[in-house]
TIMI-2910 file (N, C-alpha, C, CB; in pm, 1 decimal, decimal comma, always signed):
<rs>
+----------+----------+----------+----------+----------+----------+----------+----------+----------+----------+----------+----------+------+
!      n_x !      n_y !      n_z !     ca_x !     ca_y !     ca_z !      c_x !      c_y !      c_z !     cb_x !     cb_y !     cb_z ! resn !
+----------+----------+----------+----------+----------+----------+----------+----------+----------+----------+----------+----------+------+
!  +1672,4 !  +1242,8 !   -579,2 !  +1685,3 !  +1181,8 !   -436,8 !  +1612,0 !  +1046,7 !   -487,7 !  +1602,1 !  +1277,2 !   -292,1 !  Met !
!  +1635,5 !   +975,1 !   -434,9 !  +1579,3 !   +815,5 !   -437,8 !  +1417,2 !   +837,4 !   -406,1 !  +1664,1 !   +700,0 !   -298,7 !  Pro !
!  +1353,3 !   +740,3 !   -454,7 !  +1215,8 !   +720,7 !   -457,9 !  +1179,7 !   +587,0 !   -388,1 !  +1167,8 !   +725,3 !   -600,5 !  Gln !
!  +1102,6 !   +569,3 !   -334,3 !  +1051,9 !   +436,0 !   -244,0 !   +895,1 !   +400,0 !   -241,4 !  +1091,0 !   +461,3 !    -83,0 !  Phe !
!   +851,9 !   +275,1 !   -259,1 !   +725,3 !   +300,5 !   -254,0 !   +674,5 !   +192,5 !   -163,2 !   +664,2 !   +307,8 !   -387,4 !  Ile !
!   +571,6 !   +225,5 !    -80,1 !   +521,2 !   +184,1 !    +20,2 !   +397,0 !   +120,9 !    -27,1 !   +511,3 !   +281,2 !   +114,1 !  Val !
!   +381,8 !    -13,9 !    -13,2 !   +281,9 !   -121,5 !    -53,7 !   +208,1 !   -126,8 !    +69,9 !   +343,8 !   -269,2 !   -100,4 !  Leu !
!    +52,0 !   -142,2 !    +66,3 !    -23,7 !   -171,8 !   +170,2 !   -104,3 !   -293,2 !   +139,6 !   -101,8 !    -60,7 !   +206,2 !  Met !
!    -93,5 !   -426,0 !   +217,2 !   -159,8 !   -535,6 !   +196,6 !   -231,2 !   -565,6 !   +315,0 !    -79,7 !   -636,0 !   +154,9 !  Thr !
!   -354,5 !   -602,7 !   +262,5 !   -455,1 !   -621,2 !   +380,4 !   -504,1 !   -775,8 !   +366,2 !   -593,6 !   -506,1 !   +369,7 !  Glu !
!   -531,2 !   -813,7 !   +473,4 !   -574,9 !   -971,2 !   +510,9 !   -710,1 !   -987,7 !   +543,4 !   -500,3 !  -1030,5 !   +634,5 !  Asn !
!   -770,2 !  -1088,5 !   +482,9 !   -895,9 !  -1117,9 !   +467,3 !   -998,9 !  -1010,0 !   +466,1 !   -921,7 !  -1201,4 !   +555,8 !  Asp !
!  -1003,2 !   -956,9 !   +366,4 !  -1102,3 !   -803,7 !   +339,1 !  -1127,1 !   -746,6 !   +460,4 !  -1262,5 !   -821,6 !   +268,9 !  Asn !
!  -1038,2 !   -716,3 !   +531,8 !  -1058,6 !   -637,2 !   +637,5 !  -1154,0 !   -515,8 !   +653,3 !   -951,1 !   -600,9 !   +659,3 !  Ala !
!  -1107,5 !   -440,1 !   +528,6 !  -1166,1 !   -318,1 !   +490,2 !  -1310,3 !   -342,7 !   +512,9 !  -1132,1 !   -275,5 !   +345,2 !  Trp !
!  -1364,0 !   -386,5 !   +445,1 !  -1502,3 !   -431,8 !   +394,9 !  -1574,6 !   -456,6 !   +542,9 !  -1495,3 !   -584,6 !   +285,5 !  Ser !
!  -1527,5 !   -523,0 !   +659,4 !  -1583,3 !   -543,9 !   +771,0 !  -1608,8 !   -393,8 !   +854,6 !  -1493,3 !   -647,5 !   +841,1 !  Lys !
!  -1522,5 !   -327,9 !   +857,7 !  -1570,6 !   -195,5 !   +909,4 !  -1663,5 !   -152,1 !   +893,3 !  -1522,3 !   -111,4 !   +887,9 !  Phe !
!  -1744,3 !    -59,4 !   +983,6 !  -1879,2 !    +13,3 !   +948,7 !  -1825,1 !   +105,2 !   +884,6 !  -1976,6 !    +66,3 !  +1058,8 !  Pro !
!  -1902,9 !   +161,4 !   +816,3 !  -1905,5 !   +271,0 !   +726,3 !  -1853,8 !   +426,6 !   +831,9 !  -2084,0 !   +274,6 !   +653,4 !  Pro !
!  -1905,4 !   +400,5 !   +938,1 !  -1866,4 !   +558,3 !  +1004,4 !  -1685,2 !   +514,0 !  +1036,8 !  -1989,2 !   +609,3 !  +1201,1 !  Ala !
!  -1634,0 !   +406,5 !  +1071,1 !  -1506,1 !   +373,1 !  +1083,8 !  -1415,6 !   +364,5 !   +951,6 !  -1508,8 !   +253,5 !  +1151,3 !  Glu !
!  -1464,1 !   +352,0 !   +864,4 !  -1406,7 !   +355,1 !   +720,8 !  -1392,4 !   +514,6 !   +715,8 !  -1515,1 !   +281,0 !   +589,0 !  Gln !
!  -1496,8 !   +586,6 !   +722,3 !  -1432,7 !   +731,2 !   +717,1 !  -1367,2 !   +802,1 !   +843,7 !  -1540,6 !   +824,2 !   +674,3 !  Glu !
!  -1383,4 !   +756,6 !   +949,4 !  -1270,0 !   +769,6 !  +1014,8 !  -1113,0 !   +779,8 !  +1014,7 !  -1286,6 !   +711,7 !  +1057,2 !  Arg !
!  -1117,8 !   +620,7 !   +950,9 !   -978,2 !   +577,5 !   +898,3 !   -940,9 !   +653,1 !   +747,8 !   -980,1 !   +401,0 !   +878,9 !  Leu !
!  -1053,6 !   +699,0 !   +706,6 !   -996,9 !   +763,5 !   +540,5 !   -944,5 !   +927,8 !   +588,3 !  -1170,1 !   +777,8 !   +385,7 !  Leu !
!   -998,3 !   +982,2 !   +688,7 !   -973,5 !  +1078,0 !   +716,4 !   -795,3 !  +1079,0 !   +788,0 !  -1095,5 !  +1113,5 !   +792,9 !  Lys !
!   -774,3 !   +992,4 !   +848,4 !   -628,4 !   +955,2 !   +912,8 !   -551,4 !   +962,4 !   +782,3 !   -612,7 !   +790,3 !   +997,1 !  Lys !
!   -594,7 !   +880,9 !   +680,7 !   -509,0 !   +884,7 !   +550,3 !   -492,4 !  +1040,3 !   +499,6 !   -586,3 !   +790,1 !   +426,5 !  Tyr !
!   -591,7 !  +1102,9 !   +485,2 !   -588,5 !  +1231,5 !   +403,9 !   -480,4 !  +1320,8 !   +501,8 !   -760,8 !  +1309,3 !   +384,1 !  Phe !
!   -482,2 !  +1287,9 !   +640,9 !   -414,3 !  +1373,5 !   +728,8 !   -238,6 !  +1343,5 !   +700,3 !   -471,9 !  +1337,0 !   +893,7 !  Ala !
!   -228,1 !  +1214,8 !   +674,2 !   -115,0 !  +1182,9 !   +667,0 !    -44,1 !  +1212,2 !   +532,4 !   -115,4 !  +1063,3 !   +703,3 !  Trp !
!   -104,2 !  +1199,5 !   +406,6 !    -98,9 !  +1264,3 !   +288,3 !    -55,5 !  +1405,0 !   +305,8 !   -223,1 !  +1255,6 !   +223,7 !  Val !
!   -129,4 !  +1505,9 !   +368,3 !   -113,4 !  +1618,1 !   +371,2 !    +15,8 !  +1654,9 !   +443,2 !   -220,7 !  +1666,5 !   +414,9 !  Asp !
!    +51,4 !  +1568,8 !   +537,5 !   +185,9 !  +1583,5 !   +616,4 !   +285,9 !  +1573,3 !   +511,5 !   +212,5 !  +1469,2 !   +734,4 !  Glu !
!   +267,0 !  +1449,3 !   +418,0 !   +385,0 !  +1393,7 !   +330,5 !   +390,5 !  +1522,2 !   +222,6 !   +348,6 !  +1221,3 !   +249,1 !  Leu !
!   +283,5 !  +1586,2 !   +190,8 !   +278,4 !  +1684,0 !    +78,8 !   +370,7 !  +1777,0 !   +157,6 !   +119,9 !  +1747,2 !    +27,8 !  Lys !
!   +331,6 !  +1850,6 !   +267,7 !   +370,0 !  +1970,5 !   +295,2 !   +537,5 !  +1950,7 !   +325,7 !   +276,8 !  +2029,3 !   +415,7 !  Lys !
!   +570,9 !  +1809,7 !   +365,5 !   +736,7 !  +1788,1 !   +374,3 !   +766,6 !  +1782,9 !   +238,3 !   +797,3 !  +1645,7 !   +454,1 !  Ala !
!   +724,4 !  +1777,3 !   +129,5 !   +779,1 !  +1746,5 !     -9,6 !   +790,8 !  +1597,7 !    -29,1 !   +921,0 !  +1812,7 !    -32,6 !  Asp !
!   +732,2 !  +1507,7 !    +40,7 !   +794,4 !  +1360,0 !    +31,4 !   +717,8 !  +1273,5 !    -78,0 !   +781,7 !  +1278,9 !   +182,5 !  Arg !
!   +583,1 !  +1344,3 !    -81,9 !   +497,5 !  +1267,3 !   -144,1 !   +509,2 !  +1321,6 !   -303,2 !   +351,3 !  +1277,8 !    -71,7 !  Leu !
!   +496,5 !  +1156,8 !   -389,6 !   +523,7 !  +1179,4 !   -529,1 !   +400,6 !  +1128,5 !   -609,6 !   +657,6 !  +1107,0 !   -572,8 !  Arg !
!   +341,0 !  +1032,8 !   -530,9 !   +216,4 !   +986,2 !   -593,1 !   +158,4 !   +881,3 !   -504,5 !   +239,1 !   +931,1 !   -736,9 !  Gly !
!    +33,3 !   +815,0 !   -564,3 !    -20,8 !   +711,6 !   -479,5 !   -169,0 !   +682,9 !   -526,3 !    -13,8 !   +756,5 !   -325,7 !  Gly !
!   -196,4 !   +584,4 !   -488,6 !   -364,1 !   +537,8 !   -527,2 !   -426,1 !   +429,3 !   -459,0 !   -383,0 !   +489,2 !   -675,2 !  Glu !
!   -519,1 !   +445,1 !   -408,6 !   -593,8 !   +278,0 !   -348,0 !   -617,8 !   +197,5 !   -462,8 !   -763,5 !   +285,0 !   -263,0 !  Pro !
!   -604,1 !    +77,8 !   -460,8 !   -647,3 !    -22,5 !   -579,6 !   -749,0 !    -95,1 !   -558,0 !   -554,0 !   -116,1 !   -617,6 !  Leu !
!   -849,1 !   -118,9 !   -645,4 !   -989,0 !   -143,0 !   -630,0 !   -979,0 !   -270,9 !   -680,7 !  -1092,6 !    -47,1 !   -699,6 !  Gly !
!  -1116,8 !   -359,8 !   -659,3 !  -1119,1 !   -506,9 !   -758,9 !  -1020,3 !   -589,8 !   -700,2 !  -1075,4 !   -489,0 !   -933,1 !  Gly !
!  -1051,3 !   -701,3 !   -738,4 !   -970,4 !   -839,6 !   -696,9 !   -845,5 !   -883,0 !   -792,5 !  -1079,5 !   -969,8 !   -701,8 !  Pro !
!   -890,5 !   -814,5 !   -910,7 !   -759,1 !   -788,8 !  -1013,0 !   -740,9 !   -948,0 !  -1078,0 !   -589,8 !   -727,0 !   -911,4 !  Gly !
!   -628,3 !   -995,8 !  -1133,8 !   -593,0 !  -1097,1 !  -1203,8 !   -446,0 !  -1123,7 !  -1160,3 !   -616,0 !  -1071,4 !  -1348,3 !  Arg !
!   -389,1 !  -1265,4 !  -1144,7 !   -278,9 !  -1291,1 !  -1105,9 !   -230,9 !  -1411,2 !  -1218,3 !   -286,3 !  -1323,8 !   -953,1 !  Val !
!   -121,3 !  -1371,4 !  -1305,3 !    -77,3 !  -1435,7 !  -1408,3 !    +83,4 !  -1489,5 !  -1364,0 !    -90,3 !  -1335,2 !  -1537,1 !  Leu !
!   +109,4 !  -1620,6 !  -1408,1 !   +197,7 !  -1689,7 !  -1351,6 !   +249,3 !  -1773,0 !  -1432,1 !   +160,2 !  -1742,4 !  -1253,8 !  Arg !
!   +350,6 !  -1819,9 !  -1442,0 !   +414,3 !  -1949,7 !  -1563,4 !   +386,4 !  -2080,8 !  -1435,1 !   +655,4 !  -1924,7 !  -1631,9 !  Met !
!   +315,8 !  -2193,4 !  -1513,0 !   +327,4 !  -2276,1 !  -1424,3 !   +372,5 !  -2443,6 !  -1506,1 !   +183,4 !  -2261,4 !  -1340,1 !  Val !
!   +477,5 !  -2473,5 !  -1486,4 !   +510,9 !  -2578,1 !  -1590,5 !   +522,0 !  -2538,8 !  -1729,6 !   +415,1 !  -2679,1 !  -1588,9 !  Gly !
!   +556,0 !  -2437,2 !  -1783,8 !   +571,2 !  -2374,6 !  -1905,2 !   +433,0 !  -2328,8 !  -1970,0 !   +645,8 !  -2467,4 !  -1993,7 !  Gly !
!   +334,4 !  -2325,1 !  -1884,5 !   +215,1 !  -2254,4 !  -1881,7 !   +139,8 !  -2143,8 !  -1838,2 !   +171,9 !  -2303,0 !  -1857,7 !  Lys !
!    +97,6 !  -2062,7 !  -1930,1 !    +72,7 !  -1932,3 !  -1856,0 !    -60,6 !  -1967,5 !  -1776,2 !    +54,6 !  -1793,2 !  -1963,5 !  Leu !
!    -73,5 !  -1957,3 !  -1638,1 !   -207,0 !  -1971,6 !  -1558,0 !   -257,2 !  -1806,2 !  -1545,7 !   -177,5 !  -2055,3 !  -1386,4 !  Val !
!   -372,1 !  -1801,9 !  -1568,6 !   -444,2 !  -1680,0 !  -1514,9 !   -548,1 !  -1692,1 !  -1436,3 !   -488,6 !  -1604,7 !  -1605,9 !  Asp !
!   -519,5 !  -1596,0 !  -1292,7 !   -606,8 !  -1626,6 !  -1173,8 !   -738,4 !  -1513,0 !  -1210,0 !   -513,1 !  -1595,7 !  -1005,5 !  Gly !
!   -803,5 !  -1484,6 !  -1117,3 !   -780,4 !  -1469,6 !   -957,4 !   -770,7 !  -1607,6 !   -895,8 !   -906,5 !  -1387,2 !   -880,5 !  Pro !
!   -710,5 !  -1590,8 !   -746,1 !   -693,8 !  -1739,2 !   -689,4 !   -750,1 !  -1714,8 !   -571,9 !   -544,2 !  -1806,7 !   -674,3 !  Phe !
!   -880,3 !  -1762,9 !   -546,8 !   -964,7 !  -1712,4 !   -433,4 !   -888,5 !  -1778,3 !   -322,7 !  -1130,0 !  -1752,9 !   -438,9 !  Thr !
!   -801,2 !  -1874,8 !   -276,6 !   -709,5 !  -1899,9 !   -209,7 !   -647,6 !  -1757,1 !   -133,6 !   -624,0 !  -1974,8 !   -298,3 !  Glu !
!   -614,3 !  -1694,8 !   -211,8 !   -523,8 !  -1565,3 !   -180,9 !   -598,4 !  -1481,0 !    -59,3 !   -508,6 !  -1459,8 !   -329,8 !  Thr !
!   -530,5 !  -1507,4 !    +44,8 !   -580,5 !  -1392,0 !   +160,0 !   -545,0 !  -1259,5 !   +171,3 !   -546,8 !  -1425,2 !   +281,6 !  Lys !
!   -400,4 !  -1250,6 !   +123,0 !   -352,4 !  -1100,8 !   +132,6 !   -377,2 !  -1037,5 !     -7,5 !   -185,9 !  -1087,6 !   +174,4 !  Glu !
!   -432,3 !   -918,2 !     -6,0 !   -457,9 !   -824,6 !   -111,3 !   -368,9 !   -718,0 !   -119,1 !   -581,6 !   -773,2 !   -102,4 !  Val !
!   -316,0 !   -679,6 !   -211,0 !   -235,8 !   -528,5 !   -235,4 !   -380,6 !   -449,4 !   -253,2 !   -107,5 !   -514,3 !   -404,1 !  Leu !
!   -414,6 !   -325,0 !   -140,0 !   -489,5 !   -253,0 !   -144,9 !   -418,5 !   -105,7 !   -196,6 !   -553,0 !   -267,3 !    -25,6 !  Thr !
!   -322,8 !    -62,1 !   -204,8 !   -270,2 !    +40,8 !   -260,1 !   -122,9 !    +72,7 !   -242,3 !   -341,0 !   +135,0 !   -222,6 !  Gly !
!    -97,9 !   +195,4 !   -284,5 !    +56,7 !   +229,8 !   -286,0 !    +83,0 !   +386,8 !   -270,3 !   +125,8 !   +178,7 !   -431,4 !  Phe !
!   +185,0 !   +433,5 !   -192,9 !   +253,1 !   +554,3 !   -197,7 !   +388,6 !   +541,9 !   -295,9 !   +288,1 !   +594,5 !    -47,1 !  Phe !
!   +404,4 !   +647,4 !   -353,4 !   +558,9 !   +673,6 !   -393,9 !   +591,6 !   +805,7 !   -330,4 !   +588,2 !   +682,0 !   -565,2 !  Ile !
!   +708,1 !   +777,8 !   -222,4 !   +754,8 !   +874,7 !   -148,7 !   +910,5 !   +870,3 !   -206,3 !   +727,7 !   +849,6 !    +13,4 !  Leu !
!   +977,2 !  +1022,9 !   -205,6 !  +1092,2 !  +1059,3 !   -195,5 !  +1195,4 !  +1060,5 !    -86,1 !  +1078,5 !  +1146,5 !   -227,8 !  Glu !
!  +1271,0 !   +991,1 !    -58,1 !  +1359,6 !  +1026,9 !    +88,4 !  +1505,0 !  +1000,7 !    +46,6 !  +1317,5 !   +915,7 !   +238,1 !  Ala !
!  +1604,4 !  +1041,6 !   +150,8 !  +1731,5 !  +1034,4 !   +146,4 !  +1774,9 !   +875,7 !    +91,6 !  +1782,0 !  +1076,7 !   +289,4 !  Lys !
!  +1735,3 !   +801,5 !   +208,2 !  +1725,7 !   +641,3 !   +188,3 !  +1634,7 !   +577,3 !   +266,6 !  +1849,8 !   +569,9 !   +216,1 !  Asp !
!  +1659,0 !   +446,8 !   +246,8 !  +1571,2 !   +344,4 !   +295,5 !  +1534,4 !   +387,4 !   +452,8 !  +1647,3 !   +193,1 !   +282,1 !  Leu !
!  +1601,6 !   +398,3 !   +551,6 !  +1563,5 !   +436,0 !   +663,5 !  +1480,0 !   +586,3 !   +702,4 !  +1676,4 !   +421,8 !   +721,0 !  Asp !
!  +1509,6 !   +649,1 !   +585,2 !  +1380,2 !   +768,4 !   +593,8 !  +1283,5 !   +715,8 !   +563,2 !  +1377,6 !   +892,4 !   +508,3 !  Gln !
!  +1267,7 !   +681,9 !   +457,7 !  +1160,4 !   +629,4 !   +376,8 !  +1076,8 !   +512,9 !   +492,2 !  +1234,9 !   +550,9 !   +221,2 !  Ala !
!  +1112,5 !   +452,8 !   +564,2 !  +1087,9 !   +370,9 !   +649,6 !   +998,2 !   +440,3 !   +764,5 !  +1211,8 !   +315,1 !   +688,7 !  Thr !
!  +1080,6 !   +590,9 !   +813,2 !  +1023,0 !   +635,8 !   +916,5 !   +938,6 !   +703,2 !   +872,0 !  +1088,1 !   +690,6 !   +999,7 !  Glu !
!   +904,3 !   +753,5 !   +726,3 !   +781,7 !   +823,3 !   +691,0 !   +652,1 !   +718,5 !   +673,9 !   +810,6 !   +905,2 !   +552,7 !  Leu !
!   +707,2 !   +585,2 !   +636,4 !   +601,7 !   +500,6 !   +622,5 !   +552,7 !   +440,7 !   +767,0 !   +644,3 !   +392,2 !   +523,9 !  Ala !
!   +627,2 !   +469,7 !   +844,2 !   +571,5 !   +407,9 !   +981,8 !   +437,8 !   +515,2 !  +1054,7 !   +724,3 !   +398,4 !  +1103,4 !  Lys !
!   +410,6 !   +635,8 !   +962,3 !   +303,6 !   +703,8 !   +976,8 !   +150,3 !   +696,7 !   +885,5 !   +361,3 !   +816,3 !   +969,0 !  Gly !
!   +191,1 !   +561,3 !   +821,6 !    +49,3 !   +526,4 !   +760,9 !    -44,1 !   +478,5 !   +812,8 !    +46,6 !   +456,6 !   +677,8 !  Cys !
!   -154,5 !   +497,8 !   +790,9 !   -281,3 !   +471,5 !   +881,7 !   -296,5 !   +315,7 !   +851,4 !   -432,2 !   +571,2 !   +836,8 !  Pro !
!   -242,8 !   +258,1 !   +756,7 !   -283,0 !   +126,2 !   +753,8 !   -222,5 !    +45,5 !   +840,0 !   -271,0 !    +75,7 !   +640,0 !  Ala !
!   -110,0 !    +88,7 !   +880,2 !    -63,5 !     +7,2 !  +1022,3 !   -163,0 !     -4,3 !  +1162,4 !    +73,6 !    +87,5 !  +1077,6 !  Leu !
!   -245,6 !   +110,0 !  +1159,7 !   -339,6 !    +92,2 !  +1261,5 !   -429,0 !     +7,4 !  +1252,6 !   -395,8 !   +185,8 !  +1286,9 !  Gly !
!   -503,6 !    -15,9 !  +1147,6 !   -601,9 !   -100,7 !  +1138,7 !   -580,6 !   -258,2 !  +1044,0 !   -707,9 !     -8,3 !  +1084,0 !  His !
!   -467,1 !   -311,9 !  +1052,4 !   -412,7 !   -436,5 !  +1043,8 !   -360,3 !   -468,0 !   +931,5 !   -490,2 !   -523,2 !  +1071,4 !  Gly !
!   -337,8 !   -380,8 !   +833,9 !   -239,3 !   -448,6 !   +706,9 !   -112,3 !   -424,0 !   +725,3 !   -263,0 !   -395,8 !   +560,5 !  Glu !
!    -71,9 !   -460,5 !   +659,4 !   +103,7 !   -491,1 !   +646,3 !   +135,1 !   -361,3 !   +546,4 !   +158,8 !   -678,5 !   +554,5 !  Thr !
!   +243,9 !   -313,9 !   +594,8 !   +329,6 !   -190,8 !   +470,2 !   +468,8 !   -233,6 !   +431,4 !   +361,9 !    -16,1 !   +541,4 !  Val !
!   +464,1 !   -255,0 !   +333,5 !   +626,6 !   -272,2 !   +271,1 !   +676,5 !   -147,4 !   +209,3 !   +640,4 !   -389,7 !   +146,0 !  Thr !
!   +812,7 !   -128,7 !   +261,1 !   +866,9 !    -13,8 !   +177,6 !  +1009,6 !    -49,4 !   +121,9 !   +875,1 !   +122,5 !   +267,0 !  Val !
!  +1005,9 !    -54,0 !    -28,4 !  +1119,6 !   -107,5 !   -144,0 !  +1118,8 !    +30,7 !   -199,5 !  +1074,1 !   -249,9 !   -271,0 !  Arg !
!  +1291,3 !    +11,4 !   -227,7 !  +1367,0 !   +151,3 !   -323,0 !  +1295,6 !   +100,9 !   -470,9 !  +1597,1 !   +153,0 !   -333,2 !  Pro !
!  +1246,0 !   +221,3 !   -530,0 !  +1237,9 !   +196,3 !   -663,4 !  +1336,3 !   +227,0 !   -753,9 !  +1143,0 !   +246,2 !   -703,2 !  Ile !
!  +1349,8 !   +114,2 !   -873,6 !  +1444,6 !   +143,0 !   -934,6 !  +1569,3 !     -3,2 !   -902,4 !  +1477,7 !   +300,6 !   -884,9 !  Gly !
!  +1689,9 !     -7,7 !   -972,7 !  +1787,2 !    -76,7 !   -951,4 !  +1885,5 !     -8,5 !   -869,7 !  +1830,7 !   -118,6 !  -1061,6 !  His !
!  +1969,7 !    -91,5 !   -792,3 !  +2079,7 !    -45,1 !   -734,3 !  +2203,8 !    -15,3 !   -786,0 !  +2099,1 !   -109,9 !   -659,0 !  Leu !
+----------+----------+----------+----------+----------+----------+----------+----------+----------+----------+----------+----------+------+
</rs>
């Protein structure tokens, strides 16, 4: 069965602005969603991502090494789901708690078609 990656992107470091009690409440939603995916045998992996990381790119034939502080969007984590097609993966991703607190969720097939 095909696999899909669910990418979560945060804007303006929104998570850190939540008080600890709200972060805890949201984390419980993530754990519940993950449990649902496991029960349905759809979850194949996933992790939160930490730290600002680095950005590498070629500019004018030169390798440029970030981070770039002007970037407001940050990839915060991912899940790998197994689904029959992109539509089913998208339906599963609609339950991602990231959508409930301002993050963007992107669903992409893994591998080449």
